[in-house]
Structures are given as structure tokens and as C-alpha cells.
Phi, psi and omega in degrees: 000011181250148174235182181301147182281074178257172181289153184279343199253018172122165179290151176304136174090355177286145183280152174284172183292336178270009177092352182261158176264136173286167182293333181264000183078016183247145177297121181297318184299313180297320180297318181292317181297316179294323178297316176298312178303315178302314178296317182299316180290328177295314179299319182296316180294326177303314177288322180300326180292335171297313180293327180304323179272316191294318184295313174299324179295322177301314181293316181294321178300321185273330188240336183069016188245124173285333177295322177292325175298312178296327179293319175300316178298318182296315180300318176296323181286326175301318180296320179296317180296319178297321179291326182299333179303321185257347188297318183298313178300319179296311183299319181287344179264327193271170166287110188295324179297313180293326178296316181297317181295316180300315181298319177299314183294320178298314180292327176301314180294313183297311179293328180296336180292326188300303182296332177294313180295323185292344174299335182255009179122154183297134177227084185301324181306326185296322180297325179286353172260313184290313185298315178297323177294319180292321178297320179296312177297321179298325181295318176301315178297317184295319178294318175298321177304312181298320184286336183271340181301319178296326180289339179271328187241347184092157186288343185272351187239023189292316181297318177296315179296315179298320179299318181294315180297317180293322184294312182288326174298322179289325175298319171297327177293336174291314182288323182302304180298323175299312179296322182295320179296318179293312180297317178297324179290324184272315187239358181101154184297335184299321180297326178295327176292328176296326176297322178299314180301315183296326180296328178288327175296317176296319180297319179297319178299317179295320183295336175298338184266354185268134171250126177268151175299136182295138178283151174307145188303328185269359182300307183284334177299330178287349182266027184274001182280188182285161177298319182299321177294321177300314180297318180294330183295319179293316179298318180298320179297314178298316180295330181276350181253115188303317182292314181295322179298315181292315180302319181299314179294316182295317183289332177299316179290317181299315182294326177304317187270347188245346184301327180271016187296318182299314177301321180296316181296317180298316180297319181296319182291315187275316184275309183284320187258346175076032182259169187263184183297325182294327179291321179300316180296321179298314180296318179294324178294317179298324175298322179295330175298329177293321177299318177303311181299314180296318181294325181283334184266346191300315181301316181294318183293315180295321180297323183279318186260341186088166186296311188300313180289326179296310183294313182297316179297319180294321180293321180298314181293324173306314181295319179295320179294318181294319181300327180276346188296320181279350183271329187278151184251336181274142181298319177302321179290321173301315181295318181293322177291322174299319179295317178298313181298314182288330174298317179283330171298319180296319181292308183296318183292318178294322176301308187292321179295315181296320176301314178299318177293324183290325190256352183269131175301144184305314180297340183261351196300318180297315185288325177292316177299315180299313178297319179300311180293323180298314183288319182301317185259011184298325181258355184298318178302319176294321177299318180297315177300314181294317183298311183287324175298318182292323180294324178294325185261336183244346185099154184286328188297306179294325182292317180292324179298313182292315184296316178297320179297322176295327177293322176297321177297326176296320176295320178297318179297328181296336179293343180254018181236172177298346177303319183300324182270001184283117178227039180312130179304140179254000000 
């Protein structure tokens, strides 16, 4: 998922949109648009990381059950998978800028309801309504997000751009869990969800200032067929490409075993080790530091090792880190293993996303992304429910060991697929 470490904003000597050349030979307008887009997503992730901690804490605070936490994660994931089926067709047909803004505003309203209702008492059922709706809307946003990055930076700089976006998002993720832990400790987890709602409002305001490169005039004209035909188009492209076909199958298994990891870590810290919300936030922030490191290194690693070895090695380390999470008793070790896991998730995820962006034709990008994510996460909700139910009844140590071992087996299986031989130039 890495490409050469070139500048994001265009080839040297290209003219800016106003006809003048910038001092660096880069289009000023494109650089500005990418910068605003970058800032908007960083702010959004900052707020989202509050919800990542606050929603499980709300459930645990009210019920004391990690299985109920896992059920909430599973329900949200089912909604995301369902939305992914249709997201690609919509993104490829719609005005992508307006779609992204609308998604931000809808999530601002939905998450904003939670702290207001919590003023009158805990309503766990509300989370099972709000989170699935937000996850569904978030899937439409995520597919649109993937399709517009290439229009902002060009096809040859996708890994670097994705790495920068992921790195700064992870930096926001360091502050978010810390802030969420503090806010949850002082005023309760519901207030942290309110911060998430506000972040989507700021993101929508920033997106109003971004101009995306115009799509070819015939792009949307090609989307005049039936919805069923649109859905089949994305699946057909994946099936016809050996590397993407293998990646889809491997990631489906990987996601099954890892979607519930955050719930498992929170439960291990609070139930097994007896720590408070502030400790949970600190550990999650340390994990986000791993994502920063992985995102900043991914372009260089892929350029040196190639896609296949980079992706396979990252997944293997993810499995080893996951296997150790339930075994360790000290908070520093939990934080270190979380950081290692998320660093490698960032490397593998950035690699697969960038490869998909590089090789998919522009008119198909939304539908291919949608099909890829639908298939990848099709079994993940069940996996999250099984993982957390097993942890509640069998303990976190054996569950993390088995799940981590299965992730290592996924990396081993990749050695017998076209992924191993994939060395697409970055």
C-alpha cells in the first residue's frame, strides 16, 4: 500500500488552478484542499475515539457484562455490513462531497441524542438504536472517503497520503482516549459521546471548504443500470483479480477474530486487573501511538519489502500480539501489546486499501470498496459476539490465545495465495 515517497500535490511544474506555478511546482489549490480534508478527518477521529471508549463504558457501567459490550459491537457491525452492500452503488452515483457532509451531519445529531437522554437516566436500549444507525451512515462515509482521496492527491501518491491521514488520525486517537478517560471519570461516559457529536459538526463545516477534482463526465452516466448490476460489478472485479480475491477471503477470517478486541482489552483492564476508566483511556492512547508508527512507516516498508511480505508479516505480528494480550497482567505490557497490534493493523490495512485504490478503475472504486468491505466484515459481527461471550465464560487469557493463534494461521495461509507473490511497485 505504499508508493514512492513523492510529494502529494502533483508533479513538478504543473500549474495551479489559477494558472500560476507555485514555488514548489505543486498546485496550491490541491494542496489546500488536501490540507483541509486532512484536518477535518483528524478532528472527526479525535471525537470518534471518545465514542470508542465511552460506548463500551456506558454498557459496562450499566450492566457489568462484556457479553453485552460485544453484542453492541456486533449489532453495530451488522448495520455497517448491511449498509456496505449498497454504499458503493450510491457513492459511484452521488455527488461525493455532498454525501460526506450529509453523513457527518447525521452522525452529529444521532450521537448528540445520547448525552441529552442520559441526563434523565441510563437508557441502554438507545445505544442499540444509535450505534447501528451511526455505523450504517459511517459506512457510506467510509466508502466515499476512500474514493475521494485519489481525486485529491493523484493515483501515484495514495500510500503516502493514506499513511499521513492514518498517522494524524492516530495522533488524534492518542488524545481522544486520554480525554475520554478523563471526561468519563469526571462526568461520566455520556459526556464523552457528546464530544464525538461535536466533532462531526466541525468535520462537516471543514468539508464545505474542500473542492474535489471533477469526475469524468461519463462516470455517473455509466451508473444508469440496476442496483443489482451495480452490486455485481464490484464483486465481479474482486473475483477476477487474484490478489484482491485472496485478500478478501483472508481478511474475512481475520476480522472474525479481531473485531471484538477493544471490548476484550477494556474488560481485561477493568474486570481482570481492576483498573479505572482513566487507565483504559491511557492504554488505548498508547495503542494509538502504535497506529501512528505503523502509518508513518508503511510506505517505506512496502517500498522495500513489497506488498506481499509487508501485509503477511504485519498480520502475523498482529496475531502474536493478540495472543499475548490476555496473558499479561501489567498495564504497561497490555499497552505495549495493544500498540504492537494496532501498528501492524495500520500497516496491513493501509497496504490493502492503497493497493485497491491503485488498481481499481475510477468509475468502479466505490462499488469495489463496498463489495470488499461487505465480504470482509460479513462474519465479523458474529465473531465479536462469540469472542466476548467466550471471554465472559472462559476468561480473556484462553480466548485471546486462541484468537491470536488463528490470526497467525491467516498470515500462514497467505503464503499459499497470490498475496505472497504480490510485489506491485509502490
